[in-house]
C-alpha positions as CSV (number, residue, x, y, z in Angstrom):
1,M,-104.4,42.1,39.2
2,Q,-104.8,38.3,39.0
3,R,-108.4,37.0,38.8
4,V,-109.5,34.8,41.7
5,I,-112.1,32.1,41.3
6,S,-113.4,29.2,43.4
7,I,-112.8,25.5,42.7
8,A,-116.5,25.2,41.9
9,E,-116.0,27.6,39.0
10,V,-113.1,25.7,37.4
11,K,-115.4,23.2,35.7
12,D,-116.9,26.0,33.6
13,L,-113.5,26.8,32.3
14,V,-112.7,23.3,31.0
15,G,-112.4,23.5,27.2
16,T,-111.4,27.2,27.1
17,E,-108.4,29.3,26.9
18,V,-108.1,30.6,30.5
19,G,-105.3,33.1,30.0
20,V,-102.4,34.5,28.2
21,S,-99.4,35.8,30.1
22,E,-97.6,39.0,29.6
23,W,-94.5,39.0,27.4
24,I,-91.3,37.9,29.2
25,D,-87.9,39.2,28.1
26,V,-85.2,36.6,27.3
27,P,-82.0,38.6,27.2
28,Q,-78.6,37.0,27.0
29,S,-78.1,37.8,30.7
30,R,-81.0,35.6,31.7
31,I,-79.6,32.8,29.4
32,D,-76.2,33.2,31.0
33,L,-77.7,33.0,34.6
34,F,-79.6,29.8,33.6
35,A,-76.4,28.3,32.2
36,D,-74.6,29.0,35.5
37,A,-77.5,27.6,37.5
38,T,-77.7,24.4,35.5
39,D,-74.0,24.0,34.5
40,D,-75.1,23.9,30.8
41,H,-72.7,26.2,29.0
42,Q,-73.1,24.8,25.5
43,F,-71.8,27.5,23.1
44,I,-75.1,27.9,21.3
45,H,-76.4,29.4,24.6
46,V,-73.5,31.4,25.9
47,D,-71.0,32.3,23.1
48,P,-72.6,34.9,20.8
49,E,-69.6,35.0,18.4
50,R,-69.4,31.2,17.9
51,A,-73.2,30.9,17.8
52,K,-73.3,33.3,14.8
53,E,-71.8,30.5,12.8
54,T,-74.7,28.2,13.5
55,P,-78.0,27.9,11.6
56,F,-79.5,29.9,14.6
57,G,-77.4,33.0,13.7
58,G,-76.8,33.7,17.3
59,T,-77.3,32.4,20.8
60,I,-80.6,30.8,21.8
61,A,-82.2,30.1,25.2
62,H,-82.0,26.6,26.7
63,G,-85.2,24.7,26.1
64,F,-85.3,24.0,29.8
65,L,-85.2,27.8,30.4
66,T,-88.3,28.1,28.4
67,V,-89.9,25.3,30.4
68,S,-88.8,26.9,33.7
69,M,-90.6,30.1,32.7
70,L,-94.0,28.3,32.6
71,S,-94.5,28.8,36.4
72,A,-94.2,32.6,36.0
73,M,-96.4,32.5,32.9
74,H,-99.0,30.4,34.8
75,S,-99.0,32.8,37.8
76,D,-99.6,35.7,35.4
77,A,-102.2,34.2,33.2
78,V,-104.3,31.6,35.0
79,P,-106.9,32.6,37.6
80,R,-105.8,31.9,41.2
81,L,-108.0,29.5,43.1
82,R,-109.4,31.0,46.3
83,E,-109.2,27.6,48.1
84,D,-105.6,26.9,47.0
85,N,-103.3,26.0,49.9
86,V,-100.4,24.7,47.8
87,G,-99.9,23.8,44.1
88,I,-97.4,21.4,42.7
89,N,-96.2,20.2,39.4
90,Y,-97.4,16.7,38.6
91,G,-95.7,16.4,35.2
92,F,-96.1,16.6,31.5
93,N,-97.9,14.2,29.2
94,K,-96.2,15.6,26.1
95,M,-93.7,18.4,25.5
96,R,-92.2,19.5,22.2
97,F,-89.6,22.2,21.5
98,M,-90.9,23.6,18.3
99,A,-88.5,26.5,17.6
100,P,-85.5,28.1,19.3
101,V,-85.9,31.2,21.4
102,P,-83.2,33.7,20.2
103,A,-81.4,35.8,22.8
104,G,-83.1,39.2,23.1
105,S,-86.6,37.9,22.1
106,R,-89.8,37.8,24.2
107,I,-92.0,34.9,25.0
108,R,-95.5,34.4,26.5
109,G,-97.7,31.5,27.4
110,R,-101.2,30.6,26.3
111,F,-103.1,28.3,28.7
112,F,-106.0,26.1,27.6
113,L,-107.7,24.2,30.4
114,K,-108.1,20.7,29.0
115,E,-109.2,18.9,32.1
116,S,-110.0,19.4,35.8
117,R,-110.9,16.7,38.2
118,L,-110.9,15.9,41.9
119,R,-108.3,13.2,42.7
120,G,-109.4,12.7,46.3
121,P,-110.4,14.7,49.3
122,G,-108.6,18.1,49.0
123,L,-106.8,17.4,45.7
124,L,-107.7,19.0,42.4
125,M,-105.8,17.9,39.3
126,T,-105.7,20.2,36.3
127,T,-104.3,19.6,32.8
128,F,-103.4,22.6,30.6
129,D,-102.5,22.5,27.0
130,I,-99.8,25.2,26.7
131,T,-98.3,27.1,23.8
132,V,-95.3,29.3,24.4
133,E,-95.2,31.9,21.7
134,I,-92.1,33.9,20.5
135,E,-93.0,37.5,19.7
136,G,-92.9,38.0,15.9
137,S,-92.7,34.3,15.1
138,K,-95.3,32.1,13.5
139,K,-93.9,29.0,15.1
140,P,-94.2,28.5,18.9
141,A,-91.2,27.8,21.0
142,L,-92.9,25.1,23.0
143,T,-96.1,23.1,23.2
144,A,-96.9,21.0,26.2
145,S,-99.6,19.2,28.2
146,W,-98.9,20.2,31.8
147,M,-100.5,18.6,34.9
148,T,-100.7,20.3,38.3
149,I,-102.2,19.3,41.6
150,I,-103.7,21.8,43.9
151,Q,-104.2,20.9,47.6
152,F,-107.0,22.5,49.4
153,D,-109.1,22.0,52.6
154,P,-112.2,20.0,51.5
155,K,-114.3,22.1,54.0
156,D,-113.7,25.0,51.7
157,L,-115.9,23.4,49.0
158,P,-119.5,24.5,48.8
159,Q,-121.9,21.9,50.1
160,V,-124.3,20.6,47.5
């Protein structure tokens, strides 16, 4: 069950790892569905026989598939805010694809809350440093600094 905290508690989490997601399977079928959804059918993603001849030794997930899994990892790992009405992606300050994700592997996300600040009435901006790990690999698939904005009703904040 996902932990629920208040916006007032977020400041105490800045500078800490706030969560690690469960492992997510990345089978060839998921890679193929992503290829269909994005019209990116490059052979290193969808042709296991031809991909065997590459330095990867087989098919690999699209880097953007790994990125797209961040939302699921976030939902699994990061405490939900009680006052949250809606959350949106704001962007990335930095993102690096560090290692390919082989078809059939598993990935998970580690979330470190770097910053949290009010951006105006009813808007909370958070910045997470994220590492996406590949099970059994010393090198991560992805590192990123991800910003999100959470909209809430300012009346929900405790009065000080």
